[in-house]
N, C-alpha and C positions, 0 to 999 in steps of 0.2 A: 654441459647440458643446455639446450635451448631454453631461453627465459620463459617462454610460454609453457614449457613442460615442467620446469622447476616450480612454477607458481601453482600447480595443481596438487593439492594435498593427497589425493588418491594415487596419482602417478608417483608422487614422491615416496609414498608408503611402499608401493610395489618396488620402486628403485632401491629403497633401503633394504627391503627383504631379500632382493636378489644379490645385492652386494654382500650381505651377510651369508647367503646360502651358497653362493658359488665358491668352491674351494680354490685356493691359490697355489700354483706350482711352487715347489722349493726353488730358491735362487739357483740360476744356472741350468735349470731343467727346461728343455724345449718341449718335451712330451710329458704331460701330467696325466697319468693313467692309473689311479689307485684301485680302480675296479677292473683291472685287466682280466682277472680270472672269469668274472661274469661276462665281461665284454667279449671275450673269446668264445664263450658258449653261445652268445647271441650271434656272433659272427658266423659260427658254424651253422646255426639255424638259417641265417640269411643266405649263406652260400648254398646250402642244400635246397632252399626255396628257389634260388636262381637256377640251379642245375635242373630241378624237376619241372619248374613252371615258367619262370620269367624269361629265361633265354630261349627255350623252344617256342613259347608263345610269341615273343618278339620277332623271331625269325619267320614264323608263320604269318604274322601280321604284315610284315614287309612283303612277303611273297604273294599274299592275297590282294592287298590294296595297292593301286597305282600310286606313285609318288605324289602326284597333285592332290589326291584325296587325303593321304597322310598329312601333307602340308596344311591342308584346310582344317583338318581335325586339330592339329597342333596350334594353328593360328587361332581357332575358336577358343581353345582352352586357355591360351596365353592372354587373349583379349579379356576374358572374364576374370583373370587374375590381376588386371591392372588397377582396379579401384583399391584393392588392399595395398598395392605398391605405392599408390598416390598418397594414401594415409601415412605410410611409413616414410616416404620422401618428406612429407610435411613435418612429421614428428622429429625428423633429423635436421630440420631447418634447411633442407635442400629444396627450395621453392622452384628453382630452375628445373630440377628433375621431376618435381610434382607437376609443373606446367607441361613439360614435354610428354609425360605419361598421360596426362589428362587430354591433351590434344590428340595423342595417338589413339586413345580410347574412343574419342568422339569421331575421328575419321574412320577408324576400322569398324566401328559399330554402325555407321551410316553408309559410307561409300564402300566399305568392306562387307556389307550385307550381314550384319550381326557378328562380324569378326571372322567369317570363314575365309576371307581374303585379307591380305596385309598390304594395302596401298601405302601405309605410313612408312614402312621400311624403304619402299621404292622412292618415297619423297624425302628420304634422309632423316627420318624420325625414329631411330631405334629405341627399343625399350630400355629404360633406366632401371635395371634389375635391383631389387632390394628386398629386405624382409625385416621382421621385427627383431630378429637376432642382431642384425646390423644396427637397428635403432638402439638396442641396448648397448651395443659397443660404443655408439656415438655418445650415449648418456654416461659412459664410464663404467658400465658393469663389467667385471672381469670375465675372461673366457671360461673359467672353471675347468673341471676335469673333463677328459675325453670320455665320450660315451658311444656305444654302438646300440642303436635302437632297433627293436624287432621290425622287420619289413622296411623301415625308413633308412636304415644303415648308419654310416658314420655321422657323429654329431659331437657337441660339447654340451655342458650344462646350460650355458647361455643360449646356444643355438636351439637346443631342445625346448627350452621354455618359449623361445621366440616362435618355434614351429607350432606349439600348442596355441599361443595367442593368435597367430595368423589364421589358424583353422577355426577357432571358436568365434573370433571377432571379424571374420571375413564379411565385408559389407554386402557382397552379392548373395550370401546365404540368407539374408533378410529380405532380399528383393525377389529372388527367383523361387517360384513355386514348383509344384509338380505338374506335368512331367518334365519341365525344363531342367530341373535339378538333376534328373536322371541323365539327360543328354550331356550335361556338364561333367558329371562324374565319368561317363563313358569317354568323353573327349580327353579328360585328364589322364585316364588309363591309356588311351591311344598315344598321348604325348609321351608318357613314360616308356611305352613300348618302342616308339620311334627312336627315342634317345638311347635306349638299351641296344637297339640294333645298330644305330649309327656309330656308337662307341664300342661296338662288340669286340673288336680286336684289342683295344686298350683294356677294357674291363676283363676280358678273358685272360689277358696277360697277367693282370694283378691277381685275379681269383684262382686261376688254374695253373699258371706257369711259374709263379714266384715261389721261393722256398718257404716263405712265411706270409701268406696272403693277408693275415690280420695286420701284421706290422706294416706291410706295404700299403694297404688301404688306409690305415691310420695316418701314415706319413703323408700320403697324397692328399687326403682330406684336409689335414691341418695346414699343409703348405698352400693349398688352393684357397682355403677360407681366409687365412691370414693375408695372402696376397690380395684378395678381393677387398679386404678391410684396410689395406695399406700397412699391415704389420709384418715385419720381417719379409718385405717384398723381394722376390727373386724374378727378375725379368726374363730369365731363361727357362722358367718353369712352365710347362704346358698344362693348361687347365683341362684335365680329362673329364671333368664333370660339367663343363660349360654346355649350354643349350645349343645343339647343332643347327637349330632351325633359324634360317636367315631370310626367309621369304620365298615364295613360289617362283619368283622370276630371277633369283640370284644363284 
């Protein structure tokens, strides 16, 4: 754990609680899923939600909006997410990543007209993606049990807690008022819909073509997450959940 983190009593208390709260997989177990029955029920709900709403709306979104407009919506949403990533970069002791994200935010907010364009990627400054779940990993908090969250989908105990922290302590939520916050929410929804459409073939294959969509989605999520964190890395594994947005001119 970075020194500046361990010196904070409040952070240390959260850390201790998480270490105690996250269950540990039995030795030799790659998938720790003690709540599988409940998780499968949530998965069935998420799958029905995708069938009835998310997939058709994502296809309609792509059909109605030109690609440059979709890219601008996604760029705007991604840019507003950078301050939270900068904080997590810093908490992880990744000052290079924090600096790169800070520079990217400054360039895209100014030259990119509030983030609707992405000149930083063209300049060779890609986003250093991270979240509080990764911060907890860096601090040594165990992965915990696998979870499937309503609407949000596959997760783990550690990642789920990180998602809550990222949402509650998002610095932009304290800066942006109305109606700007509404625009941001709409842009985030657009980003999700673009991702769902871009990865439609892969996601449909997992949800609708596999013999056990729950087990397949669980395996893919855990492999991707661990690969990102440098745990049990598999260089041949394709990240189906990666952000497909790489910039309007690429």
